[in-house]
C-alpha positions in Angstrom: 335.1 -22.3 -82.9 337.5 -24.5 -84.9 337.5 -28.1 -83.9 340.5 -30.3 -82.9 339.9 -34.0 -82.7 342.1 -36.5 -80.8 342.2 -40.0 -82.2 344.3 -43.1 -82.0 344.2 -46.7 -81.1 342.9 -47.7 -77.6 344.9 -46.8 -74.5 347.4 -44.4 -75.9 346.3 -41.5 -73.6 343.8 -39.6 -75.7 341.5 -38.8 -72.7 344.5 -37.7 -70.7 345.6 -35.3 -73.4 342.0 -34.1 -73.8 341.9 -33.2 -70.1 345.2 -31.5 -70.3 344.1 -29.3 -73.1 341.0 -28.3 -71.2 342.6 -27.9 -67.8 340.1 -30.2 -66.1 339.3 -33.8 -65.8 336.2 -34.0 -68.1 336.9 -37.2 -69.8 337.1 -40.5 -67.6 340.6 -41.9 -67.8 341.8 -45.4 -67.0 344.4 -47.8 -67.9 341.6 -50.0 -69.2 341.3 -49.8 -72.9 337.9 -48.6 -74.4 337.0 -46.3 -71.5 336.0 -43.5 -73.8 333.1 -44.5 -76.1 331.4 -41.3 -77.3 332.8 -38.0 -78.8 333.4 -35.8 -75.8 333.6 -32.0 -76.4 335.3 -29.3 -74.4 336.5 -25.7 -74.9 340.3 -25.1 -74.9 342.4 -22.1 -75.5 346.0 -21.3 -76.4 347.6 -17.9 -77.0 344.2 -16.2 -77.2 342.9 -18.7 -79.8 339.9 -20.7 -78.5 339.0 -24.0 -80.1 336.8 -27.0 -79.5 338.6 -30.2 -78.4 337.1 -33.6 -79.2 338.0 -36.8 -77.3 337.2 -40.0 -79.1 337.2 -43.8 -78.3 340.0 -46.0 -79.6 340.0 -46.8 -83.3 340.1 -50.5 -84.0 340.7 -51.5 -87.7 338.5 -54.7 -87.4 335.8 -54.3 -84.8 334.8 -57.6 -83.3 331.7 -56.3 -81.4 328.9 -53.8 -81.9 330.4 -51.4 -79.4 333.8 -51.5 -81.1 332.1 -50.7 -84.4 330.1 -47.9 -82.9 333.2 -46.3 -81.3 335.1 -46.4 -84.6 332.1 -44.8 -86.3 332.1 -42.1 -83.7 335.9 -41.4 -84.0 335.5 -41.2 -87.9 332.8 -38.7 -87.5 335.0 -36.6 -85.3 337.7 -36.7 -88.0 335.2 -35.5 -90.6 334.2 -32.5 -88.6 337.7 -31.5 -87.4 339.9 -28.7 -88.7 342.9 -30.3 -87.1 343.5 -34.0 -86.0 345.9 -35.0 -83.3 346.8 -38.6 -84.0 348.2 -40.2 -80.9 350.6 -43.1 -80.6 352.5 -44.6 -77.8 355.9 -43.0 -78.0 357.5 -45.7 -75.8 357.2 -48.2 -78.7 357.5 -48.4 -82.4 354.2 -48.1 -84.4 352.1 -51.2 -84.6 349.6 -52.3 -87.3 346.7 -50.3 -85.9 348.7 -47.2 -86.1 349.5 -47.7 -89.8 345.8 -48.3 -90.5 344.9 -44.9 -88.7 347.7 -43.2 -90.6 346.3 -44.3 -93.9 343.0 -42.7 -93.1 344.7 -39.4 -92.1 347.2 -39.1 -95.0 344.8 -37.3 -97.3 344.5 -34.6 -94.7 348.0 -33.3 -95.1 348.9 -30.7 -92.6 345.6 -30.9 -90.9 346.8 -34.0 -89.0 349.6 -33.9 -86.4 351.3 -37.0 -85.1 351.7 -37.0 -81.3 354.1 -39.5 -79.6 352.6 -39.7 -76.0 354.0 -41.1 -72.8 357.5 -39.7 -73.5 358.6 -38.8 -70.0 362.3 -38.0 -70.5 364.4 -36.6 -73.4 366.3 -40.0 -73.5 363.0 -41.6 -74.8 362.6 -39.3 -77.7 364.6 -41.5 -80.1 362.0 -44.2 -79.7 359.2 -41.6 -80.1 360.6 -40.5 -83.5 360.1 -44.1 -84.9 356.5 -42.8 -85.4 357.9 -40.9 -88.5 357.6 -44.4 -90.2 353.8 -43.8 -90.4 354.5 -41.6 -93.4 353.2 -38.3 -91.9 355.0 -35.4 -90.5 357.6 -35.9 -87.7 355.9 -36.6 -84.3 355.7 -34.3 -81.4 357.0 -36.2 -78.3 354.9 -35.3 -75.2 353.7 -36.5 -71.9 350.0 -35.7 -71.6 350.0 -36.9 -68.0 352.9 -34.6 -66.9 352.6 -31.7 -69.4 355.9 -32.2 -71.0 356.0 -30.8 -74.6 352.4 -29.6 -74.5 353.2 -26.0 -75.3 355.1 -26.9 -78.5 352.3 -29.1 -79.5 349.7 -26.3 -79.0 351.8 -23.9 -80.9 351.6 -26.3 -83.8 347.9 -26.8 -83.4 347.2 -23.0 -83.4 349.3 -22.4 -86.4 347.2 -24.9 -88.4 343.7 -23.5 -87.2 341.8 -21.8 -89.8 341.1 -18.1 -89.5 337.8 -17.4 -87.8 335.7 -14.4 -86.8 334.7 -14.2 -83.2 331.2 -15.3 -82.7 329.1 -14.0 -79.8 327.8 -17.0 -77.8 324.2 -16.8 -76.8 322.9 -18.5 -73.7 321.5 -21.9 -74.2 319.1 -24.0 -72.0 321.2 -26.8 -70.5 319.3 -30.1 -70.3 320.7 -33.1 -68.4 319.3 -36.4 -69.5 319.5 -38.7 -66.5 318.1 -42.1 -65.4 319.1 -45.6 -64.5 321.3 -47.5 -67.1 319.6 -48.7 -70.3 316.5 -46.6 -70.0 317.2 -44.9 -73.4 319.1 -41.7 -72.6 321.4 -41.7 -75.6 318.5 -42.8 -77.8 316.6 -39.8 -76.6 319.5 -37.4 -77.3 319.8 -38.8 -80.7 316.2 -38.5 -81.4 316.2 -34.8 -80.2 319.3 -34.1 -82.3 318.2 -35.9 -85.4 321.6 -37.7 -85.9 323.7 -40.4 -84.2 325.5 -38.1 -81.8 326.1 -40.6 -79.0 326.6 -44.4 -79.1 323.5 -46.5 -78.6 323.5 -50.3 -77.9 321.5 -52.7 -75.8 324.3 -53.1 -73.3 323.7 -51.2 -70.0 326.3 -48.7 -69.1 327.4 -47.8 -72.7 327.6 -44.0 -71.9 330.4 -43.2 -69.3 330.9 -39.6 -69.8 328.7 -36.5 -69.8 328.3 -35.6 -73.5 327.3 -32.1 -74.5 325.4 -31.4 -77.8 324.3 -27.9 -78.9 321.0 -27.6 -81.0 318.6 -24.9 -81.8 314.8 -25.5 -82.0 312.0 -23.0 -82.3 314.3 -20.0 -81.9 315.8 -21.3 -78.6 319.2 -22.9 -78.0 319.7 -26.0 -76.0 322.6 -27.9 -74.8 321.8 -31.6 -74.4 324.0 -33.5 -71.9 323.7 -37.3 -72.1 325.0 -38.8 -68.9 326.0 -42.1 -67.5 323.4 -44.3 -66.0 323.1 -43.8 -62.2 323.4 -47.1 -60.3 322.9 -47.9 -56.7 325.9 -46.7 -54.6 326.7 -50.3 -53.6 327.3 -51.1 -57.2 329.6 -48.2 -57.8 332.8 -50.0 -56.9 334.5 -49.7 -60.3 336.9 -46.7 -60.7 335.6 -45.8 -64.2 332.0 -46.0 -63.1 332.7 -43.9 -59.9 334.1 -41.0 -61.8 331.4 -41.4 -64.4 328.9 -40.9 -61.6 330.7 -37.9 -60.4 330.6 -36.4 -63.8 326.8 -37.0 -63.9 326.4 -35.3 -60.6 328.5 -32.4 -61.9 326.2 -32.2 -64.8 323.2 -31.8 -62.6 325.0 -28.9 -60.9 325.4 -27.1 -64.0 322.2 -27.8 -65.9 318.9 -25.8 -65.9 316.5 -28.7 -66.4 316.9 -32.4 -66.0 315.0 -34.8 -68.3 314.5 -37.8 -66.0 313.9 -41.0 -67.8 312.0 -44.1 -66.8 311.5 -47.4 -68.6 307.8 -48.0 -69.3 308.3 -51.7 -69.5 308.8 -52.0 -65.8 307.3 -50.2 -62.8 309.5 -47.6 -61.1 311.8 -49.1 -58.6 313.6 -47.5 -55.6 316.6 -46.5 -57.6 314.3 -44.8 -60.2 312.8 -42.8 -57.5 316.1 -41.8 -56.0 317.4 -40.6 -59.3 314.3 -38.7 -59.9 314.7 -36.7 -56.7 318.2 -35.7 -57.3 317.7 -32.7 -59.7 315.3 -31.0 -57.2 317.9 -31.3 -54.5 320.3 -29.3 -56.8 317.5 -26.8 -57.5 317.1 -27.8 -61.1 313.9 -28.0 -63.2 312.4 -31.5 -63.7 310.6 -33.1 -66.7 309.6 -36.8 -66.1 309.8 -38.8 -69.3 308.4 -42.5 -69.4 310.2 -44.0 -72.4 309.6 -47.1 -74.5 305.9 -46.3 -74.2 305.5 -48.1 -77.6 306.4 -51.3 -75.8 304.0 -50.9 -73.0 300.3 -52.0 -72.9 299.7 -49.7 -69.9 297.0 -47.1 -69.6 298.4 -43.6 -69.6 296.0 -42.3 -67.1 296.6 -45.2 -64.7 300.4 -44.9 -65.1 300.4 -41.0 -64.5 298.5 -41.7 -61.3 301.1 -44.5 -60.4 304.1 -42.1 -60.9 302.3 -39.3 -59.0 301.8 -41.7 -56.0 305.3 -43.0 -56.2 306.8 -39.4 -56.5 304.7 -37.3 -54.1 307.3 -34.7 -53.7 307.5 -34.1 -57.5 303.8 -33.6 -58.1 304.8 -30.3 -59.6 306.9 -31.9 -62.4 305.2 -32.6 -65.8 305.1 -36.2 -66.9 305.2 -37.2 -70.7 305.0 -40.7 -72.1 307.3 -41.1 -75.1 309.3 -43.5 -77.4 312.8 -42.4 -78.4 312.9 -45.1 -81.1 309.6 -44.4 -82.8 309.6 -40.7 -82.1 306.2 -40.7 -80.1 306.0 -37.5 -78.0 309.6 -36.3 -78.9 308.4 -33.1 -80.5 306.9 -31.7 -77.4 309.9 -32.3 -75.1 312.1 -29.2 -76.0 309.1 -26.7 -75.8 308.2 -28.2 -72.5 311.7 -27.9 -71.2 311.8 -24.2 -72.4 308.6 -23.5 -70.4 310.1 -25.2 -67.3 313.2 -23.1 -67.6 311.0 -20.0 -67.8 309.0 -21.0 -64.6 312.3 -21.6 -62.9 313.3 -18.0 -63.7 310.0 -16.5 -62.7 309.9 -13.6 -60.2 306.8 -12.3 -58.3 306.5 -8.9 -56.6 306.6 -8.5 -52.8 303.0 -7.2 -53.0 301.8 -10.3 -54.8 303.7 -12.6 -52.4 302.2 -10.7 -49.4 298.6 -11.2 -50.8 299.1 -14.9 -51.5 300.6 -15.7 -48.0 298.0 -13.4 -46.3 295.2 -15.5 -47.9 296.9 -18.7 -47.1 297.3 -17.9 -43.4 293.7 -16.8 -43.2 292.7 -20.2 -44.4 295.3 -22.1 -42.3 297.1 -20.1 -39.6 300.7 -21.0 -38.8 301.1 -23.2 -35.8 300.4 -21.2 -32.6 303.9 -21.1 -31.3 305.2 -19.7 -34.6 303.4 -16.4 -34.4 302.2 -14.7 -37.6 304.2 -14.5 -40.8 305.1 -10.8 -40.7 307.0 -10.1 -43.9 308.4 -12.0 -47.0 310.1 -11.3 -50.3 311.6 -13.3 -53.2 315.3 -13.3 -52.7 316.3 -15.4 -55.8 315.3 -17.3 -58.8 316.6 -20.4 -60.6 315.1 -21.8 -58.5 312.6 -19.3 -57.1 313.5 -18.7 -53.4 311.4 -16.9 -50.9 312.4 -15.5 -47.4 309.7 -15.3 -44.8 310.0 -13.5 -41.4 308.2 -15.1 -38.5 308.4 -14.7 -34.7 309.5 -18.3 -34.1 310.7 -20.1 -37.3 311.5 -23.3 -35.3 307.7 -23.8 -34.7 306.9 -23.9 -38.5 306.5 -27.6 -39.4 307.6 -29.0 -42.8 304.0 -29.8 -43.6 303.1 -26.1 -43.2 306.0 -25.1 -45.5 304.6 -27.5 -48.1 301.2 -25.9 -47.7 302.6 -22.5 -48.4 304.5 -24.0 -51.4 301.3 -25.3 -52.7 299.6 -21.9 -52.3 302.3 -20.2 -54.4 302.1 -22.9 -57.1 298.3 -22.6 -57.2 298.6 -18.8 -57.8 301.6 -18.5 -59.9 302.4 -22.0 -61.5 306.0 -22.7 -61.0 305.5 -25.8 -63.0 308.5 -28.2 -63.2 310.6 -26.2 -60.8 311.4 -26.7 -57.2 310.5 -23.9 -54.7 312.7 -23.0 -51.7 311.1 -21.3 -48.8 313.5 -19.9 -46.1 312.4 -18.9 -42.6 314.0 -16.3 -40.5 313.3 -15.0 -37.0 311.7 -11.6 -37.0 314.0 -9.2 -35.0 312.3 -6.8 -32.7 313.1 -3.4 -34.0 311.2 -0.2 -34.9 312.2 -0.9 -38.5 310.7 -4.4 -38.4 307.6 -3.3 -36.7 306.9 -1.1 -39.7 306.9 -4.2 -41.8 304.2 -6.0 -39.7 301.6 -5.3 -42.4 300.9 -9.0 -42.8 299.8 -9.8 -39.3 296.3 -8.9 -38.5 
């Protein structure tokens, strides 16, 4: 799809316009300048023409910090890959020095750039908005991204400038969410997997605030990498921007196939690390545990593996890898491993095989006496694998016995890296059900 980038100085409403084009609140918006720091991508469409919209951080002519310099570099990369650039200014005031600096960057693009005077709520304010024509580009489009005013005319102009393109059939990709506490190296890992600086990386915790999607292809498989904001303890999520960033991370977990859970090898896993690690399984997502910064650790891999298994007893089925996103140690094996976990998550077994496995399990360890025998079962879903078992008295089945049945299925069929759901239902007393009592003996 063609690419439309949204750029401008800080706090002119770029993320608000981005969300308006997409029809959803994907970018975090705030009155605070510098909220958006990475390139955020989303699919938009107008009059049957789809395009990829790109939100960027505020362009600063003379960055004073490393983060400001990184934001500027990200925005310039977005301009370089865009077919059309929307240059936002504040339509309530005349252009300022930063606007003229951005205009100088865009002037060689000609009609590929569109000046957009934002925050124009009423027709009476359009006279001020047209002061943006002083920038030496085409006349501005006065809009209100917040209220939708003038968006239709702007999109008509955008579509008119889009290059002709042939429709491309989209193939499914494996969606990988990269999650963990702040500053464990999530963005560094994404950049290492992509092979280019796709997301901003600094030593400051909390650099990433949005969920950033990046599509790549490796070994004949397509992947979508989702870099997410660091998940803090709920008591610390008292900032509006951080609150919505956390919601965006949770939404990414809902839509991903496999979560890459990062830990920091230079410190032992803490309570918050363990809480974050357990979240993907609660969403039914595959899990790969990655202990990052292994090059900075003097630990023994075998001992550390045992430590993480002991601290995460409910994730013993999740594979663990020790890596370094900065040196590349262990990076090559991550995507093939994630692909295998995705395949395991989609695995289905026949009712006959399920019957044999559960029958053997109940012979070794019968269900609690009050539960009665497990009469019938079948796999009712995948992603994650979900099994429905019929018993006389499901209330008598303990959580420990369900874990025992889960372990039996994993031993027989693998299901590595994916949670398993086992549902229990009361066996109804009917002739049809009695014909199914082939498990009880």
